[in-house]
N, C-alpha and C positions, 0 to 999 in steps of 0.2 A: 746902808744908811750913810748919808753925806753929813759930815760934821761941819757946823758953822760956828766960829768963835762967838761966844756970848748968847747963843741960842740953844735952848734945851729941847731935845727931841726924844721921843719915846717910841718903842715898837708898838704897833697896833695890837689891840686885844686879839684880833684874828690871828696874828702871827704866833701869839702864845698858845691859842687854842689849837692851831695847826701843829705846832710842835708837840703838844700834849696828846692829841688824838690821831695824828698822822693821817693816813689815807681815809680814816673814818670821818674826818672833819668835812663839813659842808658849809660853805659860805652862802648865805641867803641875802639877797638884796631886793629892793622893790622900787618901783617908779609909777608914775601915773601920767595921763595925757590931758586930763581935764579935772575940774573940781576946785577945791580950796583946801588950805592947810593952816594949822595954828602952830605957833611956836611954843606953846605951853598948854597943858591941860586946862580946858575951860576958857582959854584965851580967845581973843577975836580971830576969826578965820579970814584969811586973805585969799581972794580969788587968784588962781593960777592961770596965766595966759596959755593958750594952746601952744604946743611945741612947733617950732619952725621946721620946714621940710628937711633941713640938714641935721636936725637933732636925732639922736638914736631913739627917742620916745615916739617920734612921728609915725613910723610904720607900725609900732605896737598899738597905737590908737585905732588902726584900721583892721585889727583882728576881730573876727565875728564873735568874740566871747568877752564877757565882762572881766573875767579873771582867767589867767592861764599861767603855766609854768614853762620856763625855757631852760632845759638842762644843757649846760655848757661844758660838761665833763668830757664828752667825746671829741675827737678831732673834727675839725670843720670839713665839710664836703667842698669840692671845687665849685665855684660859681657857675650857674647855668649859662649857656650861651657863649662860653669862652673856650677856645680851643687849645 
């Protein structure tokens, strides 16, 4: 963690959970590529624009399933077509 004079910073909740649960801890995130979102329960929904081609959500929107899980625990495979 980088210390900046006059700025208070705290470790994330995930870092505490990882310390407590160790290798049993799983961090779960989510994203979407279309729809709307509200900043508070019952608040007005704001339409979300579609992701631009360079955003990481862009290819996820082309998956043939409404919901899916992407497990990132394993090492990445080498990209196809590269020697």
